[in-house]
BAROMAR-381960 format. One record per residue: y, x, z of N, C-alpha, C, O in turn; residue in one letter. Coordinates in nm, 2 decimals, always signed. Atoms other than C-alpha are relative to their C-alpha. Example, Ala and Ser with C-alpha at 12.3 -4.5 7.8 and 13.67 -1.06 7.14 Angstrom:
BEGIN
       ny       nx       nz      cay      cax      caz       cy       cx       cz       oy       ox       oz   residuo
    -0.12    +0.09    +0.00    -0.45    +1.23    +0.78    +0.12    +0.09    +0.00    +0.12    +0.19    +0.07         A
    -0.11    -0.09    +0.00    -0.11    +1.37    +0.71    +0.11    -0.08    +0.08    +0.22    -0.03    +0.09         S
This chain:
BEGIN
       ny       nx       nz      cay      cax      caz       cy       cx       cz       oy       ox       oz   residuo
    -0.06    +0.09    -0.07    +0.22    +1.83    -1.14    -0.08    -0.12    +0.02    -0.10    -0.15    +0.14         X
    +0.11    +0.09    -0.04    -0.03    +1.56    -1.17    -0.12    +0.02    +0.07    -0.19    -0.07    +0.12         X
    +0.12    -0.06    -0.07    -0.30    +1.75    -1.02    +0.04    +0.01    +0.15    -0.03    -0.04    +0.23         X
    -0.05    +0.00    -0.10    -0.08    +1.82    -0.74    +0.00    -0.13    +0.10    -0.03    -0.14    +0.22         X
    -0.01    +0.12    -0.06    +0.00    +1.45    -0.68    -0.16    -0.05    +0.03    -0.18    -0.10    +0.14         X
    +0.15    +0.06    -0.02    -0.40    +1.36    -0.71    -0.05    +0.06    +0.12    -0.10    -0.02    +0.20         X
    +0.06    -0.08    -0.11    -0.50    +1.63    -0.44    +0.07    -0.01    +0.11    +0.02    +0.01    +0.23         X
    -0.06    +0.04    -0.13    -0.23    +1.55    -0.22    -0.03    -0.14    +0.05    -0.06    -0.16    +0.17         X
    +0.02    +0.15    -0.02    -0.29    +1.18    -0.23    -0.13    +0.00    +0.05    -0.15    -0.06    +0.15         X
    +0.13    +0.01    -0.07    -0.66    +1.23    -0.18    -0.02    +0.09    +0.15    -0.10    +0.06    +0.23         X
    +0.02    -0.06    -0.13    -0.60    +1.47    +0.10    +0.06    -0.09    +0.12    +0.01    -0.07    +0.23         X
    -0.04    +0.10    -0.10    -0.40    +1.20    +0.29    -0.09    -0.10    +0.02    -0.11    -0.15    +0.14         X
    +0.11    +0.11    +0.01    -0.66    +0.94    +0.20    -0.11    +0.03    +0.11    -0.13    -0.04    +0.21         X
    +0.11    -0.06    -0.09    -0.94    +1.15    +0.37    +0.04    +0.04    +0.14    -0.03    +0.02    +0.23         X
    -0.06    -0.02    -0.15    -0.72    +1.25    +0.66    -0.01    -0.11    +0.07    -0.05    -0.11    +0.19         X
    -0.02    +0.12    -0.08    -0.68    +0.90    +0.72    -0.14    -0.05    +0.05    -0.15    -0.13    +0.14         X
    +0.13    +0.04    -0.03    -1.06    +0.85    +0.72    -0.03    +0.08    +0.13    -0.11    +0.03    +0.21         X
    +0.05    -0.08    -0.11    -1.10    +1.12    +0.97    +0.09    -0.06    +0.13    +0.04    -0.10    +0.23         X
    -0.07    +0.07    -0.09    -0.82    +0.99    +1.17    -0.06    -0.13    +0.08    -0.07    -0.15    +0.20         X
    +0.05    +0.11    -0.05    -0.96    +0.66    +1.19    -0.14    +0.01    +0.07    -0.17    -0.08    +0.16         X
    +0.11    -0.02    -0.08    -1.31    +0.79    +1.31    +0.03    +0.05    +0.13    -0.03    +0.03    +0.24         X
    -0.04    -0.06    -0.15    -1.12    +0.99    +1.57    +0.04    -0.10    +0.08    +0.00    -0.10    +0.19         X
    -0.04    +0.10    -0.07    -0.96    +0.68    +1.69    -0.07    -0.10    +0.06    -0.05    -0.15    +0.17         X
    +0.08    +0.12    -0.04    -1.21    +0.41    +1.68    -0.11    +0.03    -0.03    -0.18    -0.07    -0.05         X
    +0.17    -0.02    +0.03    -1.56    +0.58    +1.62    -0.06    +0.00    +0.14    +0.00    +0.05    +0.23         X
    +0.08    -0.02    -0.13    -1.80    +0.55    +1.90    -0.04    +0.13    +0.04    -0.05    +0.16    +0.16         X
    +0.06    -0.13    -0.01    -1.93    +0.90    +1.83    +0.11    +0.09    +0.00    +0.08    +0.21    +0.00         X
    -0.10    -0.09    +0.00    -1.57    +1.04    +1.84    +0.00    +0.08    +0.14    -0.06    +0.03    +0.24         X
    +0.02    -0.09    -0.11    -1.52    +1.31    +2.09    +0.11    -0.06    +0.09    +0.12    -0.01    +0.20         X
    -0.09    +0.05    -0.10    -1.22    +1.11    +2.23    -0.02    -0.14    +0.02    +0.08    -0.21    +0.07         X
    +0.05    +0.16    -0.02    -1.40    +0.77    +2.25    +0.04    -0.03    +0.15    +0.12    -0.12    +0.18         X
    -0.04    +0.03    -0.14    -1.38    +0.78    +2.63    +0.15    -0.02    +0.04    +0.19    -0.10    +0.13         X
    -0.14    -0.01    -0.01    -1.02    +0.85    +2.62    +0.06    -0.14    -0.04    +0.12    -0.22    +0.04         X
    -0.04    +0.10    +0.05    -0.94    +0.58    +2.40    -0.03    -0.15    +0.05    +0.04    -0.24    +0.03         X
    +0.02    +0.10    -0.07    -1.13    +0.33    +2.59    +0.08    -0.04    +0.12    +0.11    -0.16    +0.15         X
    -0.10    +0.03    -0.12    -0.90    +0.37    +2.88    +0.13    -0.01    -0.05    +0.21    -0.07    +0.03         X
    -0.13    +0.00    +0.06    -0.60    +0.40    +2.65    +0.00    -0.05    -0.12    +0.00    +0.03    -0.21         X
    +0.02    +0.06    +0.13    -0.61    +0.16    +2.38    +0.11    -0.02    -0.10    +0.11    -0.08    -0.20         X
    -0.15    +0.05    +0.12    -0.25    +0.15    +2.23    -0.02    +0.06    -0.13    -0.01    +0.00    -0.23         X
    +0.00    -0.06    +0.16    -0.30    +0.42    +1.96    -0.11    -0.04    -0.09    -0.09    -0.04    -0.21         X
    +0.09    +0.06    +0.08    -0.61    +0.28    +1.83    +0.04    -0.15    -0.04    +0.02    -0.20    -0.15         X
    -0.06    +0.13    +0.03    -0.46    -0.07    +1.87    +0.09    +0.00    -0.15    +0.08    -0.07    -0.25         X
    -0.10    -0.01    +0.11    -0.17    +0.03    +1.64    -0.06    +0.06    -0.14    -0.01    +0.03    -0.25         X
    +0.07    -0.04    +0.12    -0.40    +0.23    +1.40    -0.05    -0.12    -0.05    -0.01    -0.15    -0.17         X
    +0.04    +0.13    +0.05    -0.57    -0.10    +1.35    +0.09    -0.10    -0.06    +0.06    -0.18    -0.15         X
    -0.10    +0.11    +0.04    -0.26    -0.31    +1.30    +0.04    +0.07    -0.13    +0.05    -0.01    -0.23         X
    -0.05    -0.06    +0.15    -0.15    -0.05    +1.00    -0.11    -0.01    -0.08    -0.08    -0.02    -0.20         X
    +0.10    +0.02    +0.11    -0.50    -0.09    +0.85    -0.05    -0.14    -0.01    -0.17    -0.16    -0.06         X
    +0.06    +0.10    +0.02    -0.52    -0.45    +0.88    -0.03    -0.08    -0.12    -0.11    -0.17    -0.13         X
    +0.03    +0.08    +0.14    -0.50    -0.55    +0.52    -0.13    +0.04    -0.05    -0.20    -0.04    -0.12         X
    +0.14    -0.04    +0.06    -0.81    -0.35    +0.45    -0.12    -0.09    +0.06    -0.23    -0.11    +0.00         X
    +0.12    +0.09    -0.05    -1.01    -0.58    +0.68    +0.04    -0.16    -0.03    -0.05    -0.24    -0.02         X
    -0.02    +0.12    +0.06    -0.84    -0.89    +0.55    -0.06    +0.00    -0.15    -0.09    -0.11    -0.20         X
    +0.06    +0.00    +0.15    -0.96    -0.79    +0.20    -0.14    -0.02    +0.01    -0.20    -0.11    -0.05         X
    +0.14    +0.00    -0.02    -1.31    -0.71    +0.34    -0.06    -0.15    +0.06    -0.18    -0.18    +0.04         X
    +0.03    +0.13    -0.03    -1.32    -1.06    +0.49    +0.00    -0.09    -0.11    -0.09    -0.17    -0.13         X
    -0.01    +0.10    +0.11    -1.22    -1.24    +0.19    -0.09    +0.04    -0.12    -0.13    -0.04    -0.21         X
    +0.11    -0.02    +0.10    -1.46    -1.05    -0.02    -0.14    -0.04    +0.03    -0.22    -0.07    -0.06         X
    +0.09    +0.03    -0.04    -1.73    -1.12    +0.19    -0.04    -0.15    -0.03    +0.05    -0.23    -0.06         X
    +0.04    +0.13    -0.01    -1.93    -1.44    +0.17    +0.01    -0.08    +0.13    +0.04    -0.20    +0.12         X
    +0.00    +0.03    -0.13    -1.94    -1.50    +0.54    +0.14    +0.03    +0.06    +0.18    +0.15    +0.06         X
    -0.13    -0.02    -0.07    -1.59    -1.55    +0.72    -0.01    +0.09    +0.13    +0.08    +0.16    +0.17         X
    +0.03    -0.06    -0.13    -1.74    -1.42    +1.04    -0.03    +0.16    +0.00    -0.04    +0.22    +0.10         X
    +0.04    -0.15    +0.01    -1.83    -1.07    +0.90    +0.08    +0.08    -0.11    +0.10    +0.01    -0.21         X
    -0.06    -0.05    +0.11    -1.65    -0.82    +0.68    -0.09    +0.08    -0.06    -0.18    +0.14    +0.00         X
    +0.05    -0.10    +0.08    -1.77    -0.63    +0.38    +0.03    +0.12    +0.00    +0.11    +0.16    -0.07         X
    -0.05    -0.16    -0.03    -1.77    -0.26    +0.50    +0.03    +0.05    -0.12    +0.14    +0.11    -0.11         X
    -0.03    -0.07    +0.11    -1.77    -0.13    +0.15    +0.13    -0.03    -0.05    +0.21    +0.07    -0.08         X
    -0.12    +0.03    +0.02    -1.48    -0.33    +0.05    +0.11    +0.04    +0.10    +0.21    +0.09    +0.06         X
    -0.09    -0.07    -0.10    -1.31    -0.24    +0.38    +0.04    +0.14    -0.01    +0.16    +0.16    +0.01         X
    -0.02    -0.14    +0.00    -1.35    +0.14    +0.34    +0.06    +0.03    -0.13    +0.12    +0.14    -0.13         X
    -0.02    -0.02    +0.14    -1.27    +0.12    -0.05    +0.16    -0.03    +0.00    +0.23    +0.04    -0.08         X
    -0.12    +0.06    +0.00    -0.93    -0.08    +0.03    +0.07    +0.11    +0.10    +0.18    +0.16    +0.08         X
    -0.06    -0.10    -0.09    -0.86    +0.17    +0.32    +0.02    +0.12    -0.07    +0.13    +0.18    -0.04         X
    -0.01    -0.11    +0.08    -0.90    +0.45    +0.10    +0.10    -0.01    -0.10    +0.18    +0.09    -0.11         X
    -0.09    +0.05    +0.12    -0.69    +0.29    -0.20    +0.14    -0.01    +0.09    +0.24    +0.04    +0.04         X
    -0.12    +0.02    -0.07    -0.43    +0.19    +0.08    +0.08    +0.15    +0.03    +0.19    +0.17    +0.00         X
    -0.05    -0.12    -0.03    -0.40    +0.55    +0.20    +0.05    +0.10    -0.09    +0.15    +0.18    -0.08         X
    -0.04    -0.07    +0.13    -0.41    +0.71    -0.13    +0.15    -0.03    -0.05    +0.23    +0.06    -0.08         X
    -0.11    +0.03    +0.04    -0.11    +0.52    -0.24    +0.11    +0.03    +0.11    +0.23    +0.06    +0.07         X
    -0.10    -0.03    -0.09    +0.08    +0.58    +0.07    +0.03    +0.16    +0.00    +0.14    +0.20    +0.03         X
    +0.00    -0.13    +0.04    +0.02    +0.95    +0.01    +0.06    +0.03    -0.12    +0.14    +0.12    -0.12         X
    -0.07    -0.02    +0.13    +0.12    +0.93    -0.35    +0.15    -0.04    +0.01    +0.24    +0.02    -0.05         X
    -0.13    +0.00    -0.02    +0.44    +0.76    -0.24    +0.09    +0.11    +0.07    +0.20    +0.15    +0.03         X
    -0.08    -0.09    -0.08    +0.54    +1.01    +0.03    +0.01    +0.12    -0.10    +0.12    +0.18    -0.11         X
    -0.02    -0.12    +0.08    +0.46    +1.30    -0.23    +0.09    -0.02    -0.12    +0.16    +0.07    -0.16         X
    -0.10    +0.02    +0.09    +0.66    +1.16    -0.50    +0.16    -0.01    +0.07    +0.25    +0.05    +0.01         X
    -0.13    -0.02    -0.08    +0.98    +1.11    -0.24    +0.02    +0.13    +0.01    +0.12    +0.18    -0.04         X
    -0.02    -0.15    -0.02    +0.93    +1.46    -0.15    +0.03    +0.07    -0.11    +0.12    +0.14    -0.11         X
    -0.04    -0.06    +0.14    +0.92    +1.58    -0.50    +0.12    -0.02    -0.04    +0.19    +0.08    -0.06         X
    -0.11    +0.04    +0.04    +1.20    +1.39    -0.59    +0.12    +0.07    +0.08    +0.21    +0.11    +0.01         X
    -0.09    -0.04    -0.08    +1.41    +1.52    -0.29    +0.00    +0.15    -0.01    +0.11    +0.21    +0.02         X
    +0.02    -0.14    +0.02    +1.30    +1.87    -0.35    +0.04    +0.04    -0.13    +0.10    +0.14    -0.14         X
    -0.04    -0.02    +0.13    +1.37    +1.86    -0.72    +0.16    -0.03    -0.01    +0.23    +0.04    -0.08         X
    -0.13    +0.02    -0.01    +1.70    +1.72    -0.66    +0.08    +0.12    +0.08    +0.19    +0.16    +0.03         X
    -0.05    -0.13    -0.06    +1.79    +2.01    -0.43    +0.01    +0.12    -0.08    +0.10    +0.20    -0.06         X
    +0.03    -0.12    +0.08    +1.68    +2.26    -0.69    +0.12    -0.02    -0.12    +0.16    +0.08    -0.18         X
    -0.09    +0.03    +0.12    +1.92    +2.10    -0.94    +0.17    +0.01    +0.05    +0.26    -0.01    -0.03         X
């Protein structure tokens, strides 16, 4: 059970990193589309705003963020979100079985 929680949460975090690259990356295959239609990347940035706040607080310069901290907090944020959803799904599934 613990291994499933870990791998499920890890999968959610890695998927969030891939989605982040697809939505905001300059080398993304969808970069030209999202330059014309920025609503989805803007929403994604709003969801991930706490990681940028943590990166700016960890850096010495307020005008630039510490990229390592941003990606670490981003990964931890989505890992915890995945863990929460997996625990909720397991609770619902186990409740239906009994």
